[in-house]
PAKE-150472 format. One record per residue (C-alpha): z, y, x. Coordinates in steps of 0.2 Angstrom, whole numbers. Example, Ala and Ser with C-alpha at 12.3 -4.5 7.8 and 13.67 -1.06 7.14 Angstrom:
BEGIN
<zz = 39 yy = -22 xx = 62>;
<zz = 36 yy = -5 xx = 68>;
***
This chain:
BEGIN
<zz = 381 yy = 558 xx = 477>;
<zz = 383 yy = 557 xx = 458>;
<zz = 401 yy = 554 xx = 453>;
<zz = 403 yy = 544 xx = 437>;
<zz = 419 yy = 553 xx = 433>;
<zz = 420 yy = 571 xx = 430>;
<zz = 436 yy = 573 xx = 440>;
<zz = 434 yy = 580 xx = 458>;
<zz = 439 yy = 566 xx = 471>;
<zz = 455 yy = 570 xx = 480>;
<zz = 459 yy = 567 xx = 498>;
<zz = 476 yy = 567 xx = 507>;
<zz = 476 yy = 570 xx = 525>;
<zz = 492 yy = 564 xx = 534>;
<zz = 494 yy = 569 xx = 552>;
<zz = 506 yy = 579 xx = 562>;
<zz = 492 yy = 587 xx = 572>;
<zz = 487 yy = 604 xx = 565>;
<zz = 470 yy = 603 xx = 573>;
<zz = 466 yy = 587 xx = 565>;
<zz = 469 yy = 595 xx = 548>;
<zz = 457 yy = 609 xx = 553>;
<zz = 444 yy = 597 xx = 558>;
<zz = 445 yy = 588 xx = 540>;
<zz = 444 yy = 606 xx = 532>;
<zz = 427 yy = 609 xx = 542>;
<zz = 421 yy = 592 xx = 536>;
<zz = 425 yy = 593 xx = 517>;
<zz = 427 yy = 611 xx = 513>;
<zz = 412 yy = 623 xx = 511>;
<zz = 415 yy = 638 xx = 523>;
<zz = 415 yy = 655 xx = 515>;
<zz = 401 yy = 667 xx = 519>;
<zz = 405 yy = 681 xx = 531>;
<zz = 396 yy = 697 xx = 525>;
<zz = 399 yy = 706 xx = 541>;
<zz = 391 yy = 692 xx = 551>;
<zz = 377 yy = 691 xx = 539>;
<zz = 374 yy = 710 xx = 540>;
<zz = 372 yy = 709 xx = 559>;
<zz = 360 yy = 694 xx = 558>;
<zz = 349 yy = 703 xx = 545>;
<zz = 348 yy = 718 xx = 556>;
<zz = 343 yy = 708 xx = 571>;
<zz = 332 yy = 694 xx = 564>;
<zz = 328 yy = 701 xx = 547>;
<zz = 332 yy = 695 xx = 530>;
<zz = 337 yy = 676 xx = 529>;
<zz = 345 yy = 666 xx = 516>;
<zz = 353 yy = 650 xx = 523>;
<zz = 349 yy = 634 xx = 513>;
<zz = 362 yy = 628 xx = 502>;
<zz = 372 yy = 613 xx = 508>;
<zz = 372 yy = 599 xx = 494>;
<zz = 386 yy = 587 xx = 496>;
<zz = 400 yy = 581 xx = 484>;
<zz = 415 yy = 593 xx = 480>;
<zz = 432 yy = 587 xx = 486>;
<zz = 449 yy = 593 xx = 484>;
<zz = 458 yy = 591 xx = 501>;
<zz = 478 yy = 590 xx = 502>;
<zz = 488 yy = 590 xx = 518>;
<zz = 504 yy = 582 xx = 524>;
<zz = 512 yy = 583 xx = 541>;
<zz = 523 yy = 568 xx = 540>;
<zz = 525 yy = 552 xx = 531>;
<zz = 539 yy = 558 xx = 521>;
<zz = 529 yy = 573 xx = 515>;
<zz = 514 yy = 561 xx = 511>;
<zz = 526 yy = 551 xx = 500>;
<zz = 532 yy = 565 xx = 491>;
<zz = 515 yy = 572 xx = 487>;
<zz = 509 yy = 555 xx = 481>;
<zz = 524 yy = 554 xx = 469>;
<zz = 519 yy = 572 xx = 463>;
<zz = 501 yy = 567 xx = 460>;
<zz = 506 yy = 552 xx = 450>;
<zz = 518 yy = 563 xx = 439>;
<zz = 505 yy = 576 xx = 436>;
<zz = 491 yy = 564 xx = 432>;
<zz = 480 yy = 569 xx = 447>;
<zz = 481 yy = 554 xx = 459>;
<zz = 473 yy = 553 xx = 476>;
<zz = 457 yy = 543 xx = 479>;
<zz = 458 yy = 542 xx = 498>;
<zz = 471 yy = 544 xx = 511>;
<zz = 467 yy = 547 xx = 529>;
<zz = 483 yy = 542 xx = 539>;
<zz = 487 yy = 545 xx = 558>;
<zz = 495 yy = 529 xx = 564>;
<zz = 506 yy = 538 xx = 577>;
<zz = 518 yy = 551 xx = 570>;
<zz = 535 yy = 554 xx = 574>;
<zz = 548 yy = 546 xx = 563>;
<zz = 539 yy = 536 xx = 550>;
<zz = 523 yy = 529 xx = 558>;
<zz = 506 yy = 528 xx = 548>;
<zz = 508 yy = 509 xx = 544>;
<zz = 525 yy = 512 xx = 536>;
<zz = 518 yy = 528 xx = 527>;
<zz = 504 yy = 517 xx = 520>;
<zz = 516 yy = 504 xx = 514>;
<zz = 527 yy = 516 xx = 504>;
<zz = 512 yy = 525 xx = 497>;
<zz = 505 yy = 509 xx = 490>;
<zz = 522 yy = 506 xx = 483>;
<zz = 519 yy = 521 xx = 472>;
<zz = 501 yy = 519 xx = 469>;
<zz = 492 yy = 503 xx = 473>;
<zz = 475 yy = 511 xx = 469>;
<zz = 473 yy = 522 xx = 484>;
<zz = 460 yy = 518 xx = 497>;
<zz = 469 yy = 520 xx = 514>;
<zz = 460 yy = 524 xx = 531>;
<zz = 471 yy = 522 xx = 547>;
<zz = 465 yy = 534 xx = 560>;
<zz = 469 yy = 526 xx = 577>;
<zz = 464 yy = 526 xx = 596>;
<zz = 457 yy = 509 xx = 603>;
<zz = 474 yy = 506 xx = 612>;
<zz = 484 yy = 506 xx = 596>;
<zz = 486 yy = 492 xx = 583>;
<zz = 474 yy = 478 xx = 582>;
<zz = 467 yy = 473 xx = 565>;
<zz = 478 yy = 457 xx = 566>;
<zz = 493 yy = 467 xx = 568>;
<zz = 489 yy = 478 xx = 554>;
<zz = 485 yy = 463 xx = 543>;
<zz = 501 yy = 456 xx = 547>;
<zz = 511 yy = 471 xx = 542>;
<zz = 501 yy = 477 xx = 527>;
<zz = 493 yy = 460 xx = 522>;
<zz = 474 yy = 457 xx = 519>;
<zz = 468 yy = 471 xx = 508>;
<zz = 451 yy = 477 xx = 503>;
<zz = 458 yy = 495 xx = 501>;
<zz = 461 yy = 497 xx = 520>;
<zz = 449 yy = 503 xx = 533>;
<zz = 451 yy = 509 xx = 552>;
<zz = 443 yy = 525 xx = 559>;
<zz = 444 yy = 524 xx = 578>;
<zz = 448 yy = 540 xx = 587>;
<zz = 439 yy = 551 xx = 592>;
<zz = 428 yy = 550 xx = 577>;
<zz = 412 yy = 559 xx = 571>;
<zz = 413 yy = 571 xx = 556>;
<zz = 399 yy = 562 xx = 548>;
<zz = 408 yy = 545 xx = 549>;
<zz = 423 yy = 552 xx = 541>;
<zz = 413 yy = 561 xx = 527>;
<zz = 403 yy = 545 xx = 523>;
<zz = 419 yy = 534 xx = 523>;
<zz = 426 yy = 547 xx = 510>;
<zz = 411 yy = 546 xx = 499>;
<zz = 410 yy = 527 xx = 499>;
<zz = 429 yy = 525 xx = 496>;
<zz = 430 yy = 538 xx = 483>;
<zz = 416 yy = 530 xx = 473>;
<zz = 424 yy = 513 xx = 475>;
<zz = 440 yy = 520 xx = 467>;
<zz = 431 yy = 527 xx = 452>;
<zz = 420 yy = 511 xx = 450>;
<zz = 436 yy = 500 xx = 452>;
<zz = 444 yy = 510 xx = 438>;
<zz = 429 yy = 508 xx = 427>;
<zz = 429 yy = 489 xx = 430>;
<zz = 447 yy = 488 xx = 425>;
<zz = 444 yy = 497 xx = 409>;
<zz = 429 yy = 485 xx = 405>;
<zz = 440 yy = 470 xx = 409>;
<zz = 453 yy = 476 xx = 396>;
<zz = 439 yy = 479 xx = 384>;
<zz = 432 yy = 461 xx = 386>;
<zz = 450 yy = 454 xx = 385>;
<zz = 453 yy = 464 xx = 369>;
<zz = 437 yy = 458 xx = 361>;
<zz = 440 yy = 440 xx = 365>;
<zz = 457 yy = 441 xx = 358>;
<zz = 450 yy = 450 xx = 342>;
<zz = 436 yy = 437 xx = 339>;
<zz = 448 yy = 422 xx = 342>;
<zz = 460 yy = 430 xx = 329>;
<zz = 445 yy = 432 xx = 318>;
<zz = 441 yy = 414 xx = 319>;
<zz = 459 yy = 409 xx = 315>;
<zz = 460 yy = 420 xx = 301>;
<zz = 444 yy = 413 xx = 293>;
<zz = 450 yy = 396 xx = 296>;
<zz = 466 yy = 400 xx = 287>;
<zz = 458 yy = 408 xx = 272>;
<zz = 447 yy = 393 xx = 270>;
<zz = 462 yy = 382 xx = 270>;
<zz = 472 yy = 393 xx = 258>;
<zz = 458 yy = 398 xx = 246>;
<zz = 440 yy = 393 xx = 246>;
<zz = 435 yy = 409 xx = 236>;
<zz = 442 yy = 426 xx = 242>;
<zz = 446 yy = 439 xx = 229>;
<zz = 435 yy = 454 xx = 228>;
<zz = 444 yy = 470 xx = 233>;
<zz = 440 yy = 488 xx = 229>;
<zz = 446 yy = 494 xx = 247>;
<zz = 434 yy = 495 xx = 262>;
<zz = 433 yy = 479 xx = 271>;
<zz = 444 yy = 479 xx = 288>;
<zz = 435 yy = 477 xx = 304>;
<zz = 441 yy = 465 xx = 317>;
<zz = 449 yy = 479 xx = 327>;
<zz = 459 yy = 484 xx = 311>;
<zz = 465 yy = 466 xx = 307>;
<zz = 470 yy = 463 xx = 325>;
<zz = 480 yy = 479 xx = 327>;
<zz = 489 yy = 477 xx = 310>;
<zz = 495 yy = 460 xx = 315>;
<zz = 500 yy = 465 xx = 332>;
<zz = 519 yy = 468 xx = 335>;
<zz = 524 yy = 485 xx = 339>;
<zz = 524 yy = 489 xx = 358>;
<zz = 540 yy = 497 xx = 365>;
<zz = 540 yy = 505 xx = 383>;
<zz = 557 yy = 503 xx = 390>;
<zz = 560 yy = 515 xx = 405>;
<zz = 577 yy = 509 xx = 411>;
<zz = 584 yy = 507 xx = 429>;
<zz = 600 yy = 498 xx = 423>;
<zz = 594 yy = 479 xx = 423>;
<zz = 608 yy = 472 xx = 412>;
<zz = 605 yy = 485 xx = 399>;
<zz = 587 yy = 483 xx = 400>;
<zz = 588 yy = 464 xx = 397>;
<zz = 600 yy = 467 xx = 383>;
<zz = 588 yy = 479 xx = 374>;
<zz = 573 yy = 467 xx = 376>;
<zz = 583 yy = 452 xx = 370>;
<zz = 590 yy = 463 xx = 355>;
<zz = 573 yy = 467 xx = 349>;
<zz = 567 yy = 449 xx = 350>;
<zz = 551 yy = 442 xx = 345>;
<zz = 548 yy = 456 xx = 332>;
<zz = 542 yy = 468 xx = 346>;
<zz = 533 yy = 468 xx = 362>;
<zz = 542 yy = 477 xx = 377>;
<zz = 536 yy = 483 xx = 394>;
<zz = 550 yy = 488 xx = 406>;
<zz = 548 yy = 500 xx = 421>;
<zz = 562 yy = 507 xx = 431>;
<zz = 558 yy = 525 xx = 435>;
<zz = 551 yy = 540 xx = 426>;
<zz = 534 yy = 541 xx = 436>;
<zz = 529 yy = 523 xx = 432>;
<zz = 535 yy = 527 xx = 415>;
<zz = 523 yy = 541 xx = 413>;
<zz = 508 yy = 531 xx = 420>;
<zz = 512 yy = 516 xx = 408>;
<zz = 513 yy = 528 xx = 393>;
<zz = 497 yy = 535 xx = 397>;
<zz = 488 yy = 518 xx = 400>;
<zz = 496 yy = 508 xx = 386>;
<zz = 501 yy = 521 xx = 373>;
<zz = 515 yy = 512 xx = 366>;
<zz = 522 yy = 513 xx = 348>;
<zz = 540 yy = 519 xx = 354>;
<zz = 547 yy = 524 xx = 371>;
<zz = 565 yy = 522 xx = 375>;
<zz = 570 yy = 530 xx = 391>;
<zz = 586 yy = 533 xx = 401>;
<zz = 590 yy = 551 xx = 405>;
<zz = 595 yy = 548 xx = 423>;
<zz = 580 yy = 541 xx = 431>;
<zz = 573 yy = 542 xx = 449>;
<zz = 557 yy = 551 xx = 453>;
<zz = 556 yy = 559 xx = 436>;
<zz = 571 yy = 560 xx = 424>;
<zz = 570 yy = 556 xx = 406>;
<zz = 570 yy = 573 xx = 399>;
<zz = 556 yy = 579 xx = 410>;
<zz = 547 yy = 563 xx = 406>;
<zz = 549 yy = 567 xx = 388>;
<zz = 543 yy = 585 xx = 390>;
<zz = 527 yy = 579 xx = 399>;
<zz = 523 yy = 566 xx = 386>;
<zz = 525 yy = 578 xx = 371>;
<zz = 514 yy = 591 xx = 380>;
<zz = 500 yy = 578 xx = 383>;
<zz = 488 yy = 577 xx = 369>;
<zz = 486 yy = 559 xx = 373>;
<zz = 504 yy = 554 xx = 371>;
<zz = 512 yy = 568 xx = 361>;
<zz = 512 yy = 557 xx = 345>;
<zz = 523 yy = 544 xx = 353>;
<zz = 542 yy = 544 xx = 347>;
<zz = 554 yy = 545 xx = 361>;
<zz = 572 yy = 540 xx = 361>;
<zz = 583 yy = 545 xx = 375>;
<zz = 598 yy = 536 xx = 381>;
<zz = 613 yy = 544 xx = 391>;
<zz = 631 yy = 539 xx = 396>;
<zz = 635 yy = 558 xx = 397>;
<zz = 641 yy = 566 xx = 381>;
<zz = 637 yy = 584 xx = 382>;
<zz = 630 yy = 597 xx = 370>;
<zz = 619 yy = 605 xx = 384>;
<zz = 611 yy = 588 xx = 388>;
<zz = 608 yy = 585 xx = 370>;
<zz = 600 yy = 602 xx = 368>;
<zz = 589 yy = 600 xx = 383>;
<zz = 583 yy = 583 xx = 376>;
<zz = 579 yy = 591 xx = 359>;
<zz = 570 yy = 606 xx = 368>;
<zz = 560 yy = 593 xx = 377>;
<zz = 554 yy = 585 xx = 361>;
<zz = 564 yy = 570 xx = 360>;
<zz = 564 yy = 561 xx = 343>;
<zz = 582 yy = 554 xx = 345>;
<zz = 596 yy = 555 xx = 357>;
<zz = 609 yy = 541 xx = 359>;
<zz = 625 yy = 540 xx = 369>;
<zz = 629 yy = 524 xx = 378>;
<zz = 637 yy = 512 xx = 375>;
<zz = 630 yy = 509 xx = 357>;
<zz = 626 yy = 494 xx = 346>;
<zz = 609 yy = 487 xx = 347>;
<zz = 608 yy = 486 xx = 328>;
<zz = 610 yy = 505 xx = 328>;
<zz = 596 yy = 507 xx = 341>;
<zz = 584 yy = 495 xx = 331>;
<zz = 588 yy = 504 xx = 315>;
<zz = 583 yy = 521 xx = 323>;
<zz = 567 yy = 513 xx = 330>;
<zz = 563 yy = 507 xx = 312>;
<zz = 566 yy = 524 xx = 305>;
<zz = 554 yy = 532 xx = 317>;
<zz = 541 yy = 519 xx = 313>;
<zz = 543 yy = 522 xx = 294>;
<zz = 541 yy = 541 xx = 297>;
<zz = 524 yy = 538 xx = 306>;
<zz = 518 yy = 525 xx = 292>;
<zz = 521 yy = 539 xx = 279>;
<zz = 510 yy = 551 xx = 289>;
<zz = 497 yy = 537 xx = 290>;
<zz = 497 yy = 535 xx = 271>;
<zz = 493 yy = 553 xx = 269>;
<zz = 476 yy = 549 xx = 278>;
<zz = 472 yy = 537 xx = 265>;
<zz = 477 yy = 547 xx = 250>;
<zz = 472 yy = 566 xx = 253>;
<zz = 454 yy = 571 xx = 250>;
<zz = 454 yy = 586 xx = 262>;
<zz = 461 yy = 581 xx = 279>;
<zz = 470 yy = 594 xx = 290>;
<zz = 477 yy = 590 xx = 307>;
<zz = 494 yy = 595 xx = 302>;
<zz = 495 yy = 582 xx = 289>;
<zz = 494 yy = 568 xx = 303>;
<zz = 503 yy = 577 xx = 317>;
<zz = 521 yy = 578 xx = 322>;
<zz = 519 yy = 592 xx = 335>;
<zz = 507 yy = 605 xx = 341>;
<zz = 499 yy = 594 xx = 354>;
<zz = 496 yy = 580 xx = 342>;
<zz = 488 yy = 592 xx = 329>;
<zz = 477 yy = 599 xx = 343>;
<zz = 471 yy = 581 xx = 347>;
<zz = 467 yy = 577 xx = 329>;
<zz = 458 yy = 593 xx = 327>;
<zz = 447 yy = 589 xx = 341>;
<zz = 443 yy = 572 xx = 334>;
<zz = 439 yy = 579 xx = 317>;
<zz = 428 yy = 593 xx = 324>;
<zz = 419 yy = 580 xx = 335>;
<zz = 416 yy = 569 xx = 320>;
<zz = 410 yy = 585 xx = 310>;
<zz = 398 yy = 590 xx = 324>;
<zz = 390 yy = 572 xx = 325>;
<zz = 391 yy = 569 xx = 306>;
<zz = 372 yy = 566 xx = 305>;
<zz = 371 yy = 555 xx = 321>;
<zz = 371 yy = 537 xx = 315>;
<zz = 373 yy = 531 xx = 333>;
<zz = 390 yy = 541 xx = 335>;
<zz = 403 yy = 528 xx = 336>;
<zz = 420 yy = 524 xx = 345>;
<zz = 411 yy = 523 xx = 363>;
<zz = 403 yy = 540 xx = 361>;
<zz = 419 yy = 548 xx = 354>;
<zz = 430 yy = 541 xx = 368>;
<zz = 418 yy = 547 xx = 381>;
<zz = 417 yy = 565 xx = 374>;
<zz = 435 yy = 566 xx = 372>;
<zz = 438 yy = 561 xx = 390>;
<zz = 449 yy = 545 xx = 386>;
<zz = 446 yy = 526 xx = 387>;
<zz = 441 yy = 516 xx = 372>;
<zz = 458 yy = 507 xx = 372>;
<zz = 468 yy = 524 xx = 373>;
<zz = 457 yy = 531 xx = 358>;
<zz = 460 yy = 516 xx = 348>;
<zz = 479 yy = 516 xx = 350>;
<zz = 480 yy = 535 xx = 348>;
<zz = 471 yy = 535 xx = 331>;
<zz = 479 yy = 519 xx = 325>;
<zz = 496 yy = 528 xx = 327>;
<zz = 490 yy = 544 xx = 319>;
<zz = 479 yy = 538 xx = 305>;
<zz = 483 yy = 519 xx = 303>;
<zz = 465 yy = 514 xx = 306>;
<zz = 453 yy = 511 xx = 320>;
<zz = 441 yy = 526 xx = 327>;
<zz = 426 yy = 517 xx = 319>;
<zz = 435 yy = 516 xx = 302>;
<zz = 441 yy = 534 xx = 304>;
<zz = 423 yy = 540 xx = 307>;
<zz = 416 yy = 530 xx = 292>;
<zz = 430 yy = 537 xx = 281>;
<zz = 425 yy = 555 xx = 286>;
<zz = 407 yy = 551 xx = 282>;
<zz = 411 yy = 544 xx = 265>;
<zz = 422 yy = 559 xx = 261>;
<zz = 409 yy = 571 xx = 266>;
<zz = 396 yy = 561 xx = 256>;
<zz = 407 yy = 563 xx = 240>;
<zz = 409 yy = 581 xx = 244>;
<zz = 390 yy = 584 xx = 245>;
<zz = 388 yy = 574 xx = 229>;
<zz = 398 yy = 586 xx = 219>;
<zz = 395 yy = 602 xx = 228>;
<zz = 377 yy = 602 xx = 233>;
<zz = 360 yy = 599 xx = 226>;
<zz = 355 yy = 586 xx = 238>;
<zz = 349 yy = 569 xx = 232>;
<zz = 358 yy = 553 xx = 237>;
<zz = 345 yy = 548 xx = 249>;
<zz = 346 yy = 565 xx = 258>;
<zz = 365 yy = 564 xx = 258>;
<zz = 364 yy = 546 xx = 266>;
<zz = 355 yy = 553 xx = 281>;
<zz = 365 yy = 569 xx = 282>;
<zz = 381 yy = 559 xx = 284>;
<zz = 375 yy = 547 xx = 297>;
<zz = 369 yy = 532 xx = 288>;
<zz = 352 yy = 525 xx = 293>;
<zz = 351 yy = 512 xx = 278>;
<zz = 352 yy = 518 xx = 259>;
<zz = 357 yy = 501 xx = 253>;
<zz = 371 yy = 499 xx = 266>;
<zz = 377 yy = 517 xx = 261>;
<zz = 378 yy = 512 xx = 243>;
<zz = 387 yy = 496 xx = 247>;
<zz = 401 yy = 504 xx = 257>;
<zz = 402 yy = 519 xx = 246>;
<zz = 405 yy = 507 xx = 231>;
<zz = 418 yy = 498 xx = 242>;
<zz = 428 yy = 514 xx = 246>;
<zz = 427 yy = 523 xx = 229>;
<zz = 424 yy = 509 xx = 217>;
<zz = 408 yy = 516 xx = 210>;
<zz = 390 yy = 519 xx = 216>;
<zz = 385 yy = 536 xx = 222>;
<zz = 376 yy = 540 xx = 206>;
<zz = 390 yy = 535 xx = 195>;
<zz = 403 yy = 545 xx = 206>;
<zz = 392 yy = 560 xx = 203>;
<zz = 391 yy = 557 xx = 184>;
<zz = 410 yy = 555 xx = 183>;
<zz = 413 yy = 571 xx = 193>;
<zz = 402 yy = 581 xx = 181>;
<zz = 412 yy = 575 xx = 166>;
<zz = 428 yy = 580 xx = 174>;
***
């Protein structure tokens, strides 16, 4: 089976019987070859090479109780390596299989669950009563055949990846509808205010750029104190959008999915504390650019030192005035805006110019190198870049918008135009040759957007550079 995702499917087996775990190992893990046994076989039967077994690769993990399964599910979310399928025995001492699945789904609702049960155990009606009607739950009757478990894992793993892709596509469609609606409203507003729009020397903004610039900043609030969380949300009012989660593991998931503009997190959190959450965010290329403010009720130098070592951008002692918290958020935003302005001003772009830490610089370096490698490919765009970087289209859009203040397509176009200007002054290539060398398929279009960006046509730019 061909997986659409490059990640190896992960399976969690939950059973108190060691023999069941050994059976699953036989099904999903290719056995190592025994050199001594092969030597004996060759001596008796002659040289023989067994055929290769072609089947999908799986990563198998084992838990011998419900509590261990819950702990491993927590850890998989924190580490960003979720399970796709869980085979759970219905009868285990202490916490049974049904309660185990209930608590696993409370951590990660995406896991496809398979209850392993004998005919005398729960009926489907009983399971539906406890777990509710769900398309993520199947029953595997004992005793089961190896091929039955294998095929079930193949189908459910593929279903997990397809569901994730469908969610990403749905987000993209919702974003596109919102952008086009905003575009229509903007055009209507312009026609009302001014029938003739003034000519600008700056490149025209795309719908993505206009929508993102009008969008209010997004704050991810990781806070388990309900009253404080409500107070902070009300304090920022309509000027900001806020997402609230109550534990560190969910905060990490939301940060990677939404890529907010600011994260405000409590230090003392369940599952994953604020300092460890901050450390993971700053070490992740995808989230390393996001400013993090940590809140705590404990005034200690050691705590503050740990927060700063984890990469926190600010550290505030509770209780505090909301006006002070808001001022610090604004300051962090202004610092990021100054880095974004550098992208518009400098001719030679270096990753350190747009980065606030090493992980951030590494990601931007990958983006710049990727654009350089595909400079002549006129079909190279946001979709292709996101796929090669291993991130979603939405994640790439928010990451580059935060780093450079523009959409990925604008970033690509800007690098093409700057390379064209460099080739005009440093090479003997003609304008036509440069057009195709930097990824434009139409000479007239290239001249138009070059003039929009630099204020002059390519030929005039070359003459002006020679006079200087």
